[in-house]
KEVOSE-634911 format. One line per field, with one value per residue (C-alpha): x, y, z; residue in one letter. Coordinates in pm, 1 decimal, decimal comma, always signed. Example, Ala and Ser with C-alpha at 12.3 -4.5 7.8 and 13.67 -1.06 7.14 Angstrom:
# residues 2
px	[+1230,0  +1367,0]
py	[-450,0  -106,0]
pz	[+780,0  +714,0]
residuo	[A  S]
***
This chain:
# residues 110
px	[+1384,5  +1144,7  +811,1  +908,4  +1181,8  +1075,8  +1022,4  +1276,2  +1097,3  +758,9  +531,3  +322,8  -19,2  -206,7  -188,2  -464,7  -372,3  -580,3  -611,1  -689,2  -989,7  -1183,7  -1544,9  -1531,4  -1911,8  -1892,0  -1624,5  -1718,6  -1886,3  -1528,8  -1488,2  -1194,6  -1045,1  -1046,3  -1059,2  -922,5  -1064,4  -820,3  -771,9  -947,9  -729,9  -508,0  -209,1  -30,2  +108,0  +150,0  -138,9  +31,0  +9,8  -339,6  -553,4  -825,7  -768,2  -464,3  -138,9  -146,7  -84,7  -132,6  -184,8  +36,7  -88,5  +201,5  +243,3  +435,8  +438,9  +725,8  +938,8  +944,1  +986,9  +1314,8  +1441,0  +1346,8  +1453,0  +1797,1  +1797,5  +1762,6  +1429,4  +1214,3  +971,4  +656,7  +471,0  +637,1  +398,1  +97,6  -256,9  -534,7  -875,9  -1132,6  -1022,2  -822,1  -503,0  -163,7  +47,2  +324,1  +378,4  +660,9  +784,6  +960,3  +1247,5  +977,8  +753,3  +482,9  +363,8  +268,5  +85,5  +234,5  -26,3  -158,1  -496,1  -484,6]
py	[-1051,2  -1057,2  -939,3  -639,3  -519,9  -271,0  -388,3  -235,6  -367,0  -349,0  -645,7  -720,3  -768,2  -810,4  -712,3  -594,2  -603,5  -422,1  -571,0  -381,1  -469,6  -353,7  -353,8  -281,9  -341,4  -693,1  -788,2  -647,7  -972,4  -1057,4  -1035,2  -873,5  -756,7  -376,1  -342,9  -60,5  +45,4  -26,6  +261,8  +140,9  -71,4  -108,7  -381,2  -529,5  -300,9  -200,5  +23,5  +368,3  +314,9  +191,5  +305,9  +557,0  +807,6  +652,9  +527,9  +242,0  -133,7  -250,9  -177,3  -331,9  -354,4  -320,6  -249,3  +86,9  +276,7  +537,5  +277,6  +133,2  +485,6  +521,2  +154,8  +224,7  +568,4  +483,2  +192,1  +426,7  +295,7  +506,6  +716,8  +826,6  +978,1  +1031,1  +929,7  +1113,7  +1041,7  +1000,7  +1094,4  +946,5  +599,6  +653,8  +549,9  +624,4  +550,8  +608,3  +525,1  +340,3  +249,6  -75,0  -128,1  -235,2  +53,1  -105,6  +150,9  +21,7  +210,0  +71,4  +152,1  +115,8  +199,4  +465,6]
pz	[+2306,7  +2612,3  +2611,8  +2868,0  +2610,4  +2331,6  +1970,4  +1720,8  +1418,6  +1250,7  +1166,1  +885,9  +931,6  +629,6  +254,7  +55,6  -328,4  -547,5  -916,3  -1214,7  -1418,6  -1729,3  -1553,8  -1153,5  -1115,7  -1268,9  -1063,6  -713,1  -637,2  -468,6  -93,2  +38,7  -293,3  -396,0  -759,3  -957,4  -1330,7  -1614,5  -1876,2  -2190,6  -2402,8  -2128,9  -2127,4  -1785,5  -1603,9  -1231,7  -1112,8  -1149,1  -1530,0  -1561,6  -1282,2  -1296,5  -1002,4  -818,5  -817,1  -572,6  -630,3  -251,1  +87,6  +316,0  +698,7  +949,1  +1320,6  +1297,2  +1027,3  +1162,1  +1260,9  +901,6  +749,9  +921,1  +846,1  +518,5  +432,4  +586,0  +320,0  +36,5  -62,9  -304,1  -53,3  -272,7  +27,1  +405,2  +668,2  +719,3  +886,9  +667,5  +848,1  +632,7  +667,3  +1040,6  +919,3  +924,9  +622,7  +374,2  +12,3  -124,2  -500,6  -561,0  -799,1  -1093,7  -1037,3  -804,4  -529,3  -195,4  +66,9  +405,4  +660,8  +1021,5  +1198,4  +1418,2]
residuo	[M  S  D  T  E  P  R  N  Y  T  Q  L  K  S  I  T  P  Q  F  V  V  P  D  V  A  A  A  G  E  N  V  E  I  Q  L  G  K  A  A  R  N  A  G  S  A  H  N  S  V  Q  R  E  G  G  L  L  D  A  W  V  W  V  T  D  V  D  L  L  Y  A  E  L  K  Q  R  G  A  K  I  V  K  P  P  S  Q  V  R  A  D  E  R  H  E  M  V  V  E  D  K  I  G  F  R  L  A  L  A  M  E  I]
***
């Protein structure tokens, strides 16, 4: 494919995992890591079970959310939230859930 031909795929730019910890303030010295507070006495599980105030396990930054949405929808992926614009963070994102139950926000900057 030459540089002048249109792309028909999206590219992974980066991933931002979110680690669930019992004390966010104490663990907050890490750089470039988002932390979510675990529920009391919670064991290991994906964040949709443990995390207070949210249901995401990671943000995956891509180049084209809408193109990826079309592909994943065609393949029968579990789309939790179709693409939408999130104004506060100036991003366009969708949320999918994998076969294990992990929820991923697939996002791009706008």
